[in-house]
ROMAR-962671 format. One line per field, with one value per residue: residue in one letter; chain; x, y, z of N, C-alpha, C, O in turn. Coordinates in steps of 0.2 Angstrom, whole numbers, plus 5000, padded with zeros to 4 digits. Each point is the difference from the previous one (the first is absolute). Layout:
// ROMAR-962671
residuo c(A  ...)
cadena c(A  ...)
n_x c(X  ...)
n_y c(Y  ...)
n_z c(Z  ...)
ca_x c(X  ...)
ca_y c(Y  ...)
ca_z c(Z  ...)
c_x c(X  ...)
c_y c(Y  ...)
c_z c(Z  ...)
o_x c(X  ...)
o_y c(Y  ...)
o_z c(Z  ...)
// end
This chain:
// ROMAR-962671
residuo c(M  N  V  L  A  I  D  S  S  N  L  V  M  G  V  A  V  A  T  E  Q  K  V  L  G  E  L  T  T  N  S  R  K  N  H  S  E  R  L  M  P  A  I  A  Q  L  L  E  A  V  A  L  K  P  A  D  I  D  R  I  A  V  A  E  G  P  G  S  Y  T  G  L  R  I  G  A  T  I  A  K  M  M  A  W  T  L  K  K  E  L  V  G  V  S  S  L  E  V  V  A  Q  N  G  R  Y  F  D  G  Y  I  A  P  F  F  D  A  R  R  G  Q  V  F  A  G  L  Y  E  N  N  N  G  N  V  I  Q  S  V  P  D  R  L  L  Q  I  E  D  W  I  V  E  L  S  K  L  G  K  P  V  L  F  L  S  N  D  L  E  K  W  E  N  L  L  Q  T  Q  S  Y  A  V  L  G  E  S  T  Q  N  V  P  R  A  A  E  L  A  R  I  G  A  R  K  E  P  V  L  D  I  H  H  F  L  P  A  Y  L  R  L  A  E  A  E  A  K  W  L  A  K  Q  E  R)
cadena c(A  A  A  A  A  A  A  A  A  A  A  A  A  A  A  A  A  A  A  A  A  A  A  A  A  A  A  A  A  A  A  A  A  A  A  A  A  A  A  A  A  A  A  A  A  A  A  A  A  A  A  A  A  A  A  A  A  A  A  A  A  A  A  A  A  A  A  A  A  A  A  A  A  A  A  A  A  A  A  A  A  A  A  A  A  A  A  A  A  A  A  A  A  A  A  A  A  A  A  A  A  A  A  A  A  A  A  A  A  A  A  A  A  A  A  A  A  A  A  A  A  A  A  A  A  A  A  A  A  A  A  A  A  A  A  A  A  A  A  A  A  A  A  A  A  A  A  A  A  A  A  A  A  A  A  A  A  A  A  A  A  A  A  A  A  A  A  A  A  A  A  A  A  A  A  A  A  A  A  A  A  A  A  A  A  A  A  A  A  A  A  A  A  A  A  A  A  A  A  A  A  A  A  A  A  A  A  A  A  A  A  A  A  A  A  A  A  A  A  A  A  A  A  A  A  A  A  A  A)
n_x c(4983  4990  5011  4991  5009  4997  5005  4993  5005  5005  5010  5005  5001  4994  5004  4993  5006  4995  5008  4995  4996  4990  5010  4990  4999  5006  4994  5009  4994  5007  4989  5005  4997  4993  5003  4998  5009  5008  4996  4992  5002  5003  4992  4994  5006  5000  4992  4999  5006  4994  4995  5001  4993  4994  4994  5007  4996  5010  5009  4995  5009  4996  5005  5003  5010  5003  4995  5002  4999  5005  5011  5002  5000  5008  5010  5001  5002  5010  5008  5000  5003  5011  5005  4998  5005  5011  4997  5005  5007  4998  5007  5000  5004  5005  4996  4998  4990  4992  4998  4994  4991  4998  4994  4993  5006  4992  5011  4989  5003  4989  5006  4991  5002  4993  5003  5004  5010  5004  5006  4991  4999  4998  4998  5008  4995  5008  4995  5011  4991  5012  5004  5000  4993  5009  4989  5006  4999  4994  4993  5008  4994  5008  5003  5001  4997  4989  4996  5002  4995  4989  4999  5001  4989  4997  5006  4992  5005  5003  4993  5007  4990  5005  4989  4999  5002  4996  4989  4999  5000  4997  4989  4994  5001  4992  4991  5005  4991  5002  4990  5007  4989  5000  5006  5008  5009  5004  5002  4992  5002  4997  5009  5006  4997  5003  5011  5003  4998  5009  5007  4998  5000  4993  4999  4999  5006  4995  4990  5002  5000  5008  4999  5010  4991  4995  4993  5000  4990  5007  4996  5004  5010  5000  4997  5007  5008  4997  5001  5010  5003)
n_y c(4973  4995  4998  5003  4993  5009  4990  5007  5007  4992  5001  5009  4990  5009  4992  5008  4995  5010  4998  5006  4992  4997  4996  5003  5008  4991  5006  4994  5006  4991  5001  4995  5006  4992  5011  5001  4996  5007  5008  4999  4994  5007  5005  4994  4999  5009  5002  4994  5003  5009  4991  5001  5007  4995  4992  4991  4998  5004  4994  5007  4993  5009  4990  5010  4995  4998  5000  4990  5001  4993  5001  5008  4998  4995  5005  5006  4994  4996  5006  5002  4993  4998  5007  4998  4992  5003  5005  4998  5001  5009  4992  5011  4991  5010  4998  5009  5004  4994  5002  5009  4995  4997  5009  4993  4991  5000  4998  5001  5001  5002  4992  5002  4990  5006  4990  5008  4994  4993  4991  4994  5010  4991  5011  4995  5008  4993  5003  4999  4996  5000  4998  5011  4992  5006  5001  4995  4989  5009  4994  4994  5006  4992  5009  4989  4999  4999  4990  4993  5002  4996  4989  4999  5003  4989  4995  4993  4996  4994  5001  4994  5005  4990  5000  5011  4998  4990  5003  5003  4988  4994  4999  4993  4990  5002  4996  5010  5006  4995  5000  4991  5002  4999  4990  4999  5004  4991  4994  5001  5009  4989  4994  4999  4992  4989  4997  4997  4990  4994  5002  4992  5010  4997  4991  5009  5000  4994  5003  5009  4992  5007  4991  4998  5002  5009  4992  5006  4996  4991  4992  5000  4995  4989  4996  5000  4992  4990  4999  4998  4989)
n_z c(5065  4999  4998  4994  5000  4994  4998  4994  5007  5006  4995  5003  5003  5003  5008  5004  5008  5000  5007  5008  5006  4996  4998  4997  4992  4997  4993  4999  4992  4996  4999  4992  5009  4997  4997  4989  4995  4997  4993  4993  4990  4992  4993  4992  4990  4993  4994  4990  4991  4996  4994  4989  5006  4992  5005  4999  4990  5002  4997  4993  5001  4995  4996  5004  5003  4989  4990  5004  4988  4993  4998  4993  4989  4996  4997  4990  4991  4998  4995  4989  4993  4998  4993  4989  4994  4998  4991  4990  5009  4995  4998  4997  4995  5002  4990  4995  5002  4995  4989  4999  5002  4989  4997  5006  4998  4992  4999  5001  4989  5002  4995  5007  4998  4993  4999  4993  5001  4992  5005  5001  5006  5005  5000  5006  5006  5002  5009  5000  5005  4999  4990  4999  4998  4996  5000  4992  4997  4997  5006  4995  4992  5000  4993  4997  4989  4998  5000  4991  4991  4999  4997  4989  4999  5001  4992  4996  5009  4992  5009  4993  5000  4999  5001  4998  5011  5002  5003  5011  5001  4991  4998  5006  4995  4992  5006  4997  4995  4990  5005  4998  4997  5011  4998  5008  4995  4994  5009  4992  5007  4999  5002  4991  4993  5003  4998  4989  4996  5005  4992  4992  4994  5008  4993  4994  4990  5008  5003  5007  5007  4999  4993  5005  4994  5003  5000  4991  5003  5000  5007  5010  5002  5000  5010  5009  5000  5004  5011  5004  4999)
ca_x c(4997  5002  5000  5001  5003  4999  5004  5000  5001  5005  5001  5001  4994  5002  4995  5003  4996  5004  4998  5005  5006  5002  4998  4997  5001  5001  5001  5002  5002  5003  5000  4995  4994  4994  4998  4993  4998  5004  5000  4995  5003  5006  4998  4997  5005  5004  4995  5000  5006  5001  4995  4995  4994  4999  4996  5005  5004  4997  5002  5003  5004  5001  5004  4995  5003  4999  5002  4996  4993  4996  5002  4998  4992  4999  5001  4996  4993  5000  5001  4993  4995  5000  4999  4993  4996  5002  5000  5006  5004  5004  5006  5004  5007  5004  5004  5007  5002  5001  5007  5005  5001  5006  5006  4999  5006  5005  5002  4999  4993  4997  4996  4997  4997  4998  5000  4994  5000  5001  5005  4997  5000  4996  5006  4999  5006  4999  5006  5000  5000  5000  4997  4994  5000  4996  4999  5003  4996  4994  5001  4998  5002  5004  5005  5005  5006  4999  5000  5007  5003  4998  5003  5007  5001  4999  5006  5000  4999  4992  4999  4995  4996  4995  4999  5001  5007  5004  4999  5003  5006  5005  4999  5001  5007  5004  5000  5005  4997  4995  5001  4994  4998  5001  4994  4995  4998  4996  4994  4995  4997  4993  5001  5001  4994  4996  5003  4998  4993  4998  5002  4997  4993  4996  4996  4994  4995  5003  4997  5003  5007  5003  5007  5004  5003  5005  4999  4994  5001  5001  4994  4997  5004  4998  4993  5000  5003  4995  4994  5003  5000)
ca_y c(5000  4995  5002  4995  5003  4996  5003  4996  5006  4998  4993  4997  5000  5000  5001  5000  5002  5003  5006  5005  4998  4994  4996  4993  4995  5003  4995  5003  4996  5004  4995  5002  4996  5004  5003  4999  4993  4999  5005  4998  4995  5002  5004  4996  4996  5004  5001  4993  4999  5004  4999  5006  4999  5006  5005  5002  5005  5007  5005  4996  5004  4997  5004  5003  5001  4997  4993  4996  5002  4995  4999  5005  4999  4994  5002  5005  4997  4995  5005  5004  4995  4998  5006  5002  4995  4999  5007  5002  5005  4999  5004  4999  5002  4999  4994  5002  5002  4994  4998  5005  4999  4995  5005  5005  5002  5002  5007  5003  4999  4993  5000  4994  5000  4994  5000  5002  4998  5005  5005  5004  4997  5003  5001  5004  5002  5001  5002  4998  5006  4997  4993  5000  5002  5006  5001  5006  5002  4995  4994  5002  4995  5004  4996  4999  5005  5007  4999  4999  5007  5004  4998  5002  5007  5000  5000  4995  4993  4998  4993  4998  4994  4997  4993  5000  5003  4996  5002  5006  5000  5002  5008  5004  4999  5005  5007  5000  5001  4995  4994  4996  4996  4993  4997  5000  5007  5002  4997  5004  4996  5002  5002  5007  5003  5001  5005  5007  5000  5002  5007  5005  5001  4996  5003  5002  4997  4993  4999  5004  4999  4998  5000  5005  4997  5005  5000  4996  4994  5001  5000  5007  5005  4999  5002  5007  5003  4999  5005  5006  5000)
ca_z c(4994  4995  4993  4995  4994  4994  4994  4994  4996  4995  5000  5007  5004  5007  5005  5007  5005  5005  5005  5000  5003  4998  4994  5002  4995  4993  4995  4994  4995  4994  4994  4995  5001  5000  5006  5001  5003  5006  5005  5006  5004  5004  5006  5004  5003  5005  5005  5004  5003  5006  5005  5000  4996  4997  5005  5004  4996  5001  4994  4994  4996  4993  4995  4995  4994  4993  4998  4995  5001  5003  5007  5004  5001  5004  5007  5002  5000  5006  5006  5001  5002  5007  5005  5000  5003  5007  5003  5003  4996  4994  4999  4994  5000  4994  4999  5000  5007  5003  4998  5002  5007  5001  5000  5005  5004  4995  5001  4994  4998  4999  4994  4998  4994  4997  4992  4997  4993  4995  5003  5005  5006  5006  5004  5006  5003  5007  5004  5007  5005  5007  5000  4997  4993  4998  4993  4997  4994  4999  4995  4994  4995  4996  4996  5005  4998  5003  5008  5001  4999  5006  5007  5000  5002  5007  5004  5005  4998  4999  5001  4996  5002  4996  4998  4993  5000  4995  4993  4999  5004  4996  4999  5006  5002  4997  5003  5005  5006  5001  5005  4998  5006  5001  4998  5005  5000  4994  5001  5005  5006  5002  5007  4999  4998  5006  5004  4998  5001  5006  5002  4996  5001  4996  4995  5002  4996  4998  4993  4995  5000  4994  4999  4997  4994  4998  4992  4997  4997  4992  4996  5002  4996  4993  4999  5000  4994  4995  5001  4998  4993)
c_x c(5003  4999  5001  5003  4999  5004  5000  5002  5005  5001  5000  4993  5002  4993  5003  4994  5005  4996  5005  5006  5003  4997  4998  5001  5001  5001  5002  5002  5002  5000  4994  4994  4994  4998  4993  4998  5003  4999  4995  5002  5006  4998  4996  5006  5004  4996  5000  5006  5002  4994  4995  4995  5000  4997  5006  5005  4997  5001  5003  5004  5001  5005  4996  5004  5005  5002  4996  4992  4996  5002  4997  4992  4999  5001  4995  4993  4999  5000  4994  4995  5001  4999  4993  4996  5002  5000  5006  5003  5004  5005  5004  5007  5003  5004  5007  5003  5002  5007  5005  5002  5006  5006  5000  5006  5005  5002  5000  4993  4998  4996  4997  4996  4997  5000  4993  4999  5001  5005  4998  5000  4995  5006  4998  5007  4999  5007  4999  5001  5000  4997  4993  5000  4995  5000  5003  4997  4994  5001  4997  5002  5004  5005  5006  5006  4999  5001  5008  5003  4998  5003  5007  5001  4999  5006  5000  4999  4992  5000  4994  4997  4995  5000  5002  5007  5004  4999  5004  5007  5006  5000  5002  5007  5005  5000  5004  4996  4995  5002  4994  4999  5001  4994  4994  4997  4995  4993  4996  4998  4994  5000  5001  4994  4995  5002  4998  4992  4997  5000  4996  4992  4996  4996  4993  4994  5003  4998  5004  5008  5002  5007  5004  5003  5005  4999  4994  5002  5000  4993  4996  5003  4998  4993  4999  5003  4995  4995  5003  5000  4993)
c_y c(4995  5003  4995  5004  4996  5004  4995  5005  4998  4993  4997  5001  4999  5001  5000  5002  5003  5004  5005  4998  4993  4997  4993  4995  5004  4995  5004  4995  5005  4996  5002  4995  5005  5002  4999  4994  4999  5005  4998  4994  5001  5004  4995  4995  5004  5001  4994  4999  5004  5000  5006  4999  5007  5006  5003  5006  5007  5005  4996  5005  4997  5005  5003  5002  5006  4993  4997  5002  4994  4998  5006  4999  4994  5002  5005  4997  4996  5005  5004  4996  4998  5006  5002  4994  4999  5007  5002  5006  4998  5006  4998  5003  4999  4994  5002  5002  4994  4997  5005  4999  4995  5004  5005  5003  5002  5007  5003  5000  4993  5001  4994  5001  4993  5001  5001  4999  5007  5006  5004  4996  5004  5001  5005  5002  5001  5001  4997  5006  4997  4993  5000  5002  5005  5001  5007  5003  4995  4995  5002  4994  5005  4995  4999  5004  5007  5000  5000  5007  5004  4998  5002  5007  5001  5001  4996  4993  4999  4992  4998  4993  4998  4993  4999  5003  4997  5003  5006  5000  5003  5008  5003  4999  5005  5007  5000  5001  4994  4994  4996  4995  4993  4997  5000  5007  5002  4997  5004  4995  5002  5002  5008  5004  5001  5005  5007  5001  5002  5007  5005  5001  4996  5004  5002  4996  4993  4999  5004  4999  4997  4999  5006  4997  5004  5000  4996  4993  5001  5000  5006  5005  5000  5002  5008  5003  4999  5005  5007  5001  5001)
c_z c(4995  4993  4995  4994  4994  4994  4994  4994  4994  5001  5007  5003  5008  5004  5006  5005  5006  5005  4999  5003  4997  4994  5002  4995  4993  4995  4993  4994  4994  4994  4996  5001  5001  5007  5002  5003  5007  5006  5006  5004  5005  5006  5005  5004  5005  5006  5005  5004  5006  5004  5000  4995  4996  5004  5005  4997  5001  4994  4995  4996  4993  4996  4994  4993  5000  5000  4995  5001  5003  5007  5005  5001  5005  5008  5003  5001  5006  5006  5001  5002  5007  5005  5000  5003  5007  5004  5003  4996  4994  4999  4993  5001  4994  4999  5000  5007  5004  4999  5003  5007  5001  4999  5006  5003  4994  5000  4993  4998  4999  4994  4998  4993  4998  4992  4998  4993  4996  5002  5005  5007  5005  5005  5006  5002  5007  5004  5007  5004  5007  5000  4997  4992  4998  4993  4998  4994  4999  4995  4993  4994  4995  4996  5005  4998  5003  5007  5002  5000  5006  5006  5000  5003  5007  5004  5006  4997  4999  5000  4995  5003  4996  4999  4992  4999  4994  4993  4998  5003  4996  4999  5006  5003  4997  5003  5007  5007  5002  5005  4998  5006  5000  4998  5006  5001  4995  5000  5005  5005  5002  5007  5000  4998  5006  5005  4998  5000  5006  5002  4995  5002  4996  4995  5003  4997  4997  4992  4995  5000  4993  5000  4997  4994  4997  4992  4999  4998  4992  4997  5001  4996  4993  4999  5000  4993  4994  5000  4998  4992  4997)
o_x c(5006  4994  5005  4997  5001  4999  5003  4998  4999  4996  4998  4996  5003  4996  5005  4995  5004  4995  5004  5005  5006  4994  5004  5001  4997  5003  4996  5004  4998  5005  4995  4999  5001  4998  4998  4995  4998  5002  5002  5000  5001  5003  5002  4999  5001  5002  5000  5000  5003  5000  4998  5001  5003  5002  4998  5003  4994  4996  5003  4998  5003  5000  4997  4996  5001  5003  4997  4998  4996  4995  4998  4997  4995  4996  4997  4996  4995  4996  4997  4996  4995  4997  4998  4996  4995  5001  5001  4998  5002  4999  5001  5001  4999  5004  5004  5005  5004  5004  5005  5005  5004  5006  5003  5000  5006  4995  5005  4996  5005  4995  5003  4998  5002  4999  4995  4996  4999  4999  5003  5001  4999  5003  4995  5005  4996  5005  4995  5004  4994  4996  4997  5004  4994  5005  4998  4999  5001  5004  4996  5004  4998  5001  5002  5004  5005  5002  5002  5004  5004  5002  5003  5006  5001  5000  5005  4998  4996  5003  4994  5004  4995  5006  5001  5002  5004  5005  5002  5003  5004  5006  5003  5002  5006  5004  4999  5003  4998  5006  4995  5004  5001  4994  4994  4995  4996  4996  5002  4998  4998  4996  4998  4999  4997  4996  4998  4998  4995  4997  4999  4997  5002  4999  4998  4995  5003  5004  5000  5003  4997  5004  4996  5006  5005  5004  4997  5006  4997  4999  4997  4996  4999  4999  4997  4997  4999  4997  4996  4998  4999)
o_y c(5000  5002  4996  5005  4994  5006  4995  4998  5003  4996  4995  5005  4995  5005  4996  5003  4996  5003  5000  5003  4999  5001  4996  4994  5005  4995  5004  4995  5006  4998  5003  4995  5006  4996  4999  4999  4996  4998  5000  5000  4998  4999  5001  4999  4997  5000  5001  4998  4998  5004  5002  4996  5005  5006  5006  5003  5000  5004  4995  5006  4994  5006  4996  5003  5003  4997  5004  5000  5001  4999  4998  5001  5000  4998  4999  5002  5000  4998  5000  5001  5000  4999  5001  5002  4998  5000  5001  5002  4995  5006  4994  5005  4995  4998  4996  4999  5000  4998  4997  5001  5000  4997  5005  5006  5001  5004  5001  4999  4996  5004  4996  5005  4995  5005  4997  5002  5005  5006  5005  4994  5006  4996  5004  4998  5004  4999  4999  5004  4998  4999  4995  5004  4999  5000  5005  5006  4994  5000  5004  4996  5005  4994  5005  5002  5003  5005  5003  5002  5004  5004  5001  5001  5006  5003  5001  4999  5002  4996  5002  4995  5004  4997  4994  5002  5003  5000  5002  5006  5004  5003  5005  5005  5001  5004  4995  4997  5000  4998  5002  4998  4997  5003  5001  5001  5005  5002  5001  4994  5006  5004  5003  5005  5005  5004  5004  5005  5003  5002  5005  4995  4999  5006  4996  4999  5001  4998  4997  5004  4995  5004  5003  4998  4998  5004  4996  4999  5004  5004  5003  5005  5005  5003  5003  5005  5005  5002  5004  5005  5000)
o_z c(4999  4998  5001  4998  5000  4999  5001  4994  4995  5002  5001  5000  5001  4998  5001  4998  5002  4998  4996  4998  5001  4998  5002  5001  4999  5001  4998  5002  5000  4998  5002  4996  5002  5004  5006  5003  5004  5006  5005  5006  5005  5006  5006  5006  5006  5006  5006  5006  5004  5005  5006  4995  5002  4999  5002  5004  5000  4999  5001  4998  5000  5001  4996  4996  5006  5004  4996  5006  5004  5004  5005  5005  5003  5004  5006  5005  5004  5005  5006  5004  5004  5005  5006  5005  5004  5006  5006  4994  5000  5001  4999  5003  4996  5005  5002  5002  5004  5004  5002  5002  5005  5002  4999  5002  5002  5001  4996  5004  4998  5000  4996  4998  5002  4998  5002  4996  5002  4999  5002  5000  4999  5002  4999  4999  5002  4997  5003  5000  5003  5005  5000  4998  5001  4997  5003  4999  5001  4995  5000  5002  4998  5002  5003  5005  5002  5003  5005  5004  5003  5004  5005  5001  5003  5006  5004  4995  5004  4996  5002  5001  4998  4999  4998  4994  4997  4996  4995  5001  5003  5001  5000  5003  5003  4999  5004  5005  5006  4999  5001  5004  4994  5001  4998  5003  5001  4996  5006  4999  5002  5002  5005  5003  5001  5003  5004  5002  5001  5005  5002  5003  4994  5001  5004  5003  4995  4996  4994  4997  4998  5004  4996  5000  4997  4997  5003  4998  4997  4995  4996  4997  4997  4995  4996  4998  4996  4995  4997  4998  4994)
// end
């Protein structure tokens, strides 16, 4: 099975093509450039590089969030469009679960997170189970101070993985249980997204697939508050 993986959920943009046994190709960037302009050309470039046509793809795995509203919508829209027009399977995978794979062999908890501004983070908690990453707590949005207190009660080392680690590095270093990921561990890999996506059940209704935002967009929240008043 050829799996095309698409991740534009955050600053890192990644695409990959893989089978269950082999990574055929992978492209990753980590810069403030417009995913809407770059994602489709990146997919086309990668498919050409691995000598595959869109019709040769059997399944599309997309990072479903949490993350950037705009990035999530771009990735989900392209993935849905391709799955529908090409009549291929579609699978959504947690963006945090993808990052957690980089701590697969860590002896303790794995805590991937994305900065969500205003002192908040999108956070997940995972564990290594014989080389398999298992979710311990559902992905969520919370204040980082509350998260740190909660994690301190687990009684095990916690590996923090995030492309936003620099922003919270000083705070996390004060925690005795905290282990900070290396630079290569903090970047999500589209190849891991493809590997996870190959094992999950595809969505039943492509048209109703939605990203996992975990919170309302600011404009939506203001609109609802205005309606309540």
